[in-house]
C-alpha positions as a Markdown table, in Angstrom:
| # | Residue | x | y | z |
|---|---|---|---|---|
| 1 | Met | 68.3 | -110.7 | -11.9 |
| 2 | Ala | 67.0 | -113.7 | -10.1 |
| 3 | Leu | 65.5 | -113.6 | -6.8 |
| 4 | Gln | 67.3 | -114.1 | -3.6 |
| 5 | Gln | 66.0 | -117.8 | -2.2 |
| 6 | Phe | 66.2 | -118.7 | 1.6 |
| 7 | Ser | 66.1 | -122.8 | 2.5 |
| 8 | Ile | 64.0 | -123.8 | 5.3 |
| 9 | Gly | 64.9 | -127.9 | 5.8 |
| 10 | Asn | 64.5 | -129.2 | 2.3 |
| 11 | Cys | 62.1 | -126.1 | 1.2 |
| 12 | Gln | 63.2 | -122.9 | -0.6 |
| 13 | Trp | 61.7 | -120.0 | -0.2 |
| 14 | Ser | 62.0 | -116.5 | -2.6 |
| 15 | Ile | 61.3 | -113.0 | -1.3 |
| 16 | Val | 57.7 | -113.2 | -3.1 |
| 17 | Asn | 57.0 | -116.5 | -1.4 |
| 18 | Trp | 57.8 | -114.9 | 2.0 |
| 19 | Phe | 55.6 | -111.7 | 1.0 |
| 20 | Ser | 52.8 | -113.5 | -0.1 |
| 21 | Ala | 52.5 | -115.7 | 3.1 |
| 22 | Ile | 52.9 | -112.2 | 5.2 |
| 23 | Val | 50.1 | -110.5 | 3.2 |
| 24 | Ser | 48.0 | -113.8 | 3.7 |
| 25 | Leu | 48.4 | -114.1 | 7.6 |
| 26 | Ala | 47.5 | -110.4 | 8.0 |
| 27 | Phe | 44.5 | -110.8 | 5.9 |
| 28 | Cys | 43.5 | -113.6 | 8.1 |
| 29 | Val | 44.2 | -112.0 | 11.2 |
| 30 | Ser | 42.1 | -108.9 | 9.9 |
| 31 | Ile | 39.0 | -111.3 | 9.4 |
| 32 | Ser | 39.6 | -112.6 | 12.8 |
| 33 | Gln | 39.6 | -109.5 | 14.4 |
| 34 | Ala | 36.3 | -108.2 | 12.7 |
| 35 | Ala | 34.4 | -111.5 | 13.2 |
| 36 | Glu | 35.5 | -111.4 | 16.9 |
| 37 | Arg | 34.3 | -107.7 | 17.6 |
| 38 | Leu | 31.0 | -106.9 | 19.0 |
| 39 | Pro | 29.7 | -110.5 | 18.7 |
| 40 | Val | 26.2 | -111.1 | 18.4 |
| 41 | Ile | 24.9 | -111.8 | 22.1 |
| 42 | Gln | 21.2 | -112.8 | 21.3 |
| 43 | Lys | 18.4 | -111.4 | 19.5 |
| 44 | Ala | 16.9 | -108.3 | 21.0 |
| 45 | Pro | 13.3 | -109.2 | 22.5 |
| 46 | Asn | 10.8 | -106.9 | 21.1 |
| 47 | Phe | 8.5 | -104.8 | 23.0 |
| 48 | Asn | 5.3 | -102.8 | 22.5 |
| 49 | Leu | 5.0 | -100.0 | 24.5 |
| 50 | Ile | 4.4 | -96.1 | 24.2 |
| 51 | Asp | 6.4 | -93.0 | 23.8 |
| 52 | Gln | 6.5 | -89.6 | 25.7 |
| 53 | Ser | 3.7 | -88.6 | 23.1 |
| 54 | Ser | 1.8 | -91.8 | 23.6 |
| 55 | Lys | 2.5 | -93.2 | 20.2 |
| 56 | Pro | 2.9 | -97.0 | 19.9 |
| 57 | Val | 6.4 | -98.0 | 19.6 |
| 58 | Arg | 7.9 | -101.5 | 18.6 |
| 59 | Leu | 11.4 | -102.0 | 18.4 |
| 60 | Ala | 10.6 | -103.9 | 15.4 |
| 61 | Asp | 10.0 | -99.9 | 14.1 |
| 62 | Phe | 13.7 | -99.4 | 14.4 |
| 63 | Lys | 14.7 | -102.2 | 12.4 |
| 64 | Gly | 17.7 | -101.2 | 10.0 |
| 65 | Lys | 19.0 | -98.4 | 12.5 |
| 66 | Val | 21.4 | -99.2 | 15.1 |
| 67 | Thr | 19.7 | -98.6 | 18.9 |
| 68 | Leu | 21.2 | -98.1 | 22.2 |
| 69 | Val | 18.6 | -99.0 | 24.5 |
| 70 | Ser | 18.7 | -97.8 | 28.4 |
| 71 | Phe | 16.4 | -98.6 | 31.4 |
| 72 | Ile | 15.8 | -96.0 | 33.7 |
| 73 | Phe | 13.1 | -94.1 | 35.8 |
| 74 | Thr | 12.6 | -90.3 | 36.3 |
| 75 | Thr | 12.7 | -90.0 | 40.0 |
| 76 | Cys | 15.9 | -92.2 | 40.5 |
| 77 | Ser | 18.5 | -90.8 | 42.7 |
| 78 | Gly | 21.2 | -93.5 | 41.7 |
| 79 | Ser | 22.5 | -94.3 | 38.3 |
| 80 | Cys | 19.6 | -93.2 | 35.9 |
| 81 | Pro | 20.7 | -89.5 | 35.8 |
| 82 | Ala | 24.1 | -90.4 | 34.7 |
| 83 | Thr | 23.2 | -92.6 | 32.6 |
| 84 | Thr | 20.5 | -90.3 | 30.8 |
| 85 | Ser | 23.5 | -87.6 | 31.1 |
| 86 | Arg | 25.9 | -89.9 | 29.1 |
| 87 | Met | 23.0 | -90.8 | 26.7 |
| 88 | Ala | 22.6 | -87.0 | 25.8 |
| 89 | Lys | 26.1 | -86.6 | 25.3 |
| 90 | Ile | 26.3 | -89.4 | 23.1 |
| 91 | Gln | 23.3 | -88.3 | 21.2 |
| 92 | Glu | 25.1 | -84.8 | 20.6 |
| 93 | His | 28.8 | -86.5 | 19.6 |
| 94 | Leu | 27.0 | -88.3 | 17.1 |
| 95 | His | 25.0 | -85.5 | 15.8 |
| 96 | Gln | 28.3 | -83.2 | 15.8 |
| 97 | Arg | 30.3 | -86.1 | 13.6 |
| 98 | Gly | 27.1 | -86.4 | 11.3 |
| 99 | Val | 26.3 | -90.0 | 12.2 |
| 100 | Leu | 23.2 | -89.7 | 14.3 |
| 101 | Glu | 21.2 | -89.2 | 11.1 |
| 102 | Lys | 22.5 | -91.9 | 9.4 |
| 103 | Gly | 20.5 | -94.7 | 10.9 |
| 104 | Val | 21.1 | -94.2 | 15.0 |
| 105 | Arg | 18.1 | -94.3 | 17.6 |
| 106 | Leu | 18.3 | -94.0 | 21.5 |
| 107 | Val | 15.7 | -95.5 | 23.3 |
| 108 | Ser | 15.1 | -95.3 | 27.2 |
| 109 | Ile | 12.4 | -97.6 | 28.8 |
| 110 | Ser | 10.9 | -97.0 | 32.4 |
| 111 | Leu | 11.1 | -99.3 | 34.9 |
| 112 | Asp | 8.4 | -97.4 | 36.9 |
| 113 | Pro | 5.7 | -96.8 | 34.6 |
| 114 | Ala | 3.1 | -96.2 | 37.3 |
| 115 | Arg | 5.2 | -92.7 | 38.2 |
| 116 | Asp | 6.7 | -92.3 | 34.4 |
| 117 | Thr | 3.6 | -90.9 | 32.4 |
| 118 | Pro | 3.9 | -89.8 | 28.8 |
| 119 | Glu | 3.8 | -86.5 | 30.1 |
| 120 | Val | 6.4 | -86.7 | 33.0 |
| 121 | Leu | 8.8 | -88.2 | 30.1 |
| 122 | Arg | 8.6 | -85.3 | 28.4 |
| 123 | Gly | 9.5 | -83.2 | 31.2 |
| 124 | Tyr | 12.2 | -85.6 | 31.8 |
| 125 | Met | 13.4 | -85.2 | 28.3 |
| 126 | Arg | 13.8 | -81.4 | 28.5 |
| 127 | Leu | 16.1 | -81.7 | 31.6 |
| 128 | Tyr | 18.6 | -83.3 | 29.4 |
| 129 | Glu | 17.7 | -81.8 | 26.0 |
| 130 | Ala | 17.3 | -84.8 | 24.7 |
| 131 | Asp | 16.0 | -84.3 | 20.8 |
| 132 | Asp | 13.1 | -86.8 | 20.4 |
| 133 | Ala | 13.4 | -86.6 | 16.8 |
| 134 | Thr | 16.1 | -89.4 | 17.3 |
| 135 | Trp | 15.7 | -90.8 | 21.2 |
| 136 | Ser | 12.2 | -92.0 | 22.5 |
| 137 | Phe | 11.2 | -92.6 | 26.0 |
| 138 | Leu | 8.9 | -95.4 | 26.4 |
| 139 | Thr | 6.5 | -96.6 | 29.4 |
| 140 | Gly | 3.1 | -98.4 | 29.2 |
| 141 | Pro | 0.4 | -100.4 | 31.1 |
| 142 | Gln | 2.5 | -101.9 | 34.2 |
| 143 | Glu | 2.2 | -105.6 | 32.5 |
| 144 | Lys | 3.8 | -105.2 | 29.4 |
| 145 | Val | 6.5 | -102.9 | 31.1 |
| 146 | Ser | 7.1 | -105.8 | 33.2 |
| 147 | Lys | 7.6 | -108.6 | 30.4 |
| 148 | Thr | 9.8 | -105.9 | 28.7 |
| 149 | Ile | 11.8 | -105.6 | 31.8 |
| 150 | Ala | 12.1 | -109.5 | 32.6 |
| 151 | Ala | 12.8 | -110.0 | 28.7 |
| 152 | Trp | 15.5 | -108.3 | 28.4 |
| 153 | Gly | 17.1 | -109.8 | 31.7 |
| 154 | Met | 16.7 | -106.8 | 33.4 |
| 155 | Trp | 15.0 | -106.2 | 36.9 |
| 156 | Ala | 13.7 | -103.4 | 39.5 |
| 157 | Lys | 13.1 | -104.1 | 43.5 |
| 158 | Pro | 11.2 | -101.6 | 45.4 |
| 159 | Ala | 13.9 | -99.9 | 47.8 |
| 160 | Ala | 13.7 | -97.0 | 50.6 |
| 161 | Asn | 12.3 | -94.0 | 50.1 |
| 162 | Gly | 10.4 | -95.0 | 46.7 |
| 163 | Gln | 13.6 | -95.9 | 44.9 |
| 164 | Leu | 13.9 | -99.1 | 43.1 |
| 165 | Asp | 17.2 | -101.1 | 43.0 |
| 166 | His | 18.1 | -102.4 | 39.1 |
| 167 | Pro | 21.2 | -103.0 | 37.3 |
| 168 | Ser | 23.0 | -100.5 | 35.1 |
| 169 | Arg | 23.0 | -102.2 | 31.8 |
| 170 | Ile | 22.8 | -100.5 | 28.3 |
| 171 | Phe | 22.1 | -102.7 | 25.1 |
| 172 | Leu | 23.8 | -101.8 | 22.0 |
| 173 | Val | 21.3 | -103.3 | 19.0 |
| 174 | Asp | 22.4 | -103.6 | 15.5 |
| 175 | Arg | 20.4 | -103.0 | 12.5 |
| 176 | Lys | 19.3 | -106.7 | 12.2 |
| 177 | Gly | 17.8 | -106.2 | 15.6 |
| 178 | Gln | 20.7 | -108.3 | 17.3 |
| 179 | Ile | 22.5 | -107.3 | 21.0 |
| 180 | Arg | 25.8 | -106.7 | 20.3 |
| 181 | Glu | 27.1 | -105.1 | 23.1 |
| 182 | Ile | 26.1 | -104.5 | 27.0 |
| 183 | Tyr | 27.9 | -101.6 | 29.2 |
| 184 | Asn | 27.3 | -100.6 | 32.3 |
| 185 | Leu | 27.8 | -96.8 | 33.5 |
| 186 | Asp | 31.7 | -97.2 | 33.7 |
| 187 | Phe | 32.1 | -98.5 | 29.9 |
| 188 | Leu | 29.3 | -96.4 | 28.7 |
| 189 | Arg | 32.0 | -93.9 | 27.4 |
| 190 | Val | 31.2 | -91.1 | 24.6 |
| 191 | Pro | 34.4 | -92.5 | 22.4 |
| 192 | Trp | 33.8 | -96.1 | 23.1 |
| 193 | Val | 30.1 | -95.6 | 22.1 |
| 194 | Thr | 30.6 | -93.7 | 19.2 |
| 195 | Glu | 33.3 | -96.2 | 17.9 |
| 196 | Asp | 31.0 | -99.3 | 18.6 |
| 197 | Ile | 27.8 | -97.4 | 16.7 |
| 198 | Glu | 30.0 | -96.5 | 13.6 |
| 199 | Phe | 31.5 | -100.0 | 13.3 |
| 200 | Leu | 28.0 | -101.2 | 13.3 |
| 201 | Leu | 26.6 | -99.0 | 10.4 |
| 202 | Gln | 29.5 | -99.7 | 8.4 |
| 203 | Glu | 28.5 | -103.5 | 8.3 |
| 204 | Lys | 26.9 | -104.8 | 5.5 |
| 205 | Asn | 23.1 | -106.1 | 5.8 |
């Protein structure tokens, strides 16, 4: 049985030709969309701080993991409680999906190291039932913390009543130590972040 053919100008295309062209186009679109999703923004700056147990922690320690990095301080009356609460929900959701233990780390860096000692951070973690097996709260000497804040494009300015003005930014870092997304609180939604983390976990090294 002869294949049906279509004419376009001086060219004749069979059904097989058309099907092959459509499949090729769909493949190209798929590759293009994969490349455009979560493009590399920049290399994530390293840090050398201490955690809630006074243990030294560097970003390099999390190489090979997908890392979610926030900047908060424990006496914050602004966006920090909401950010930490959302991070806690993300941690729990990832655990329920069996994703957390596959290579995910949460990190919260203090913007106020003078007040946020390791002991204070441990108390803050208990408020949000943060699991320290996969979530580190970091502080350190003012000079080191200030350099870390600046390196990540963050800032903190003194405000009234002992508060700090600062932007709300949460950074998604891939397993190669590259920033792939920067969320504000409005976009730090559990389903969206979970989907992004799972996408990065599936990437080939």
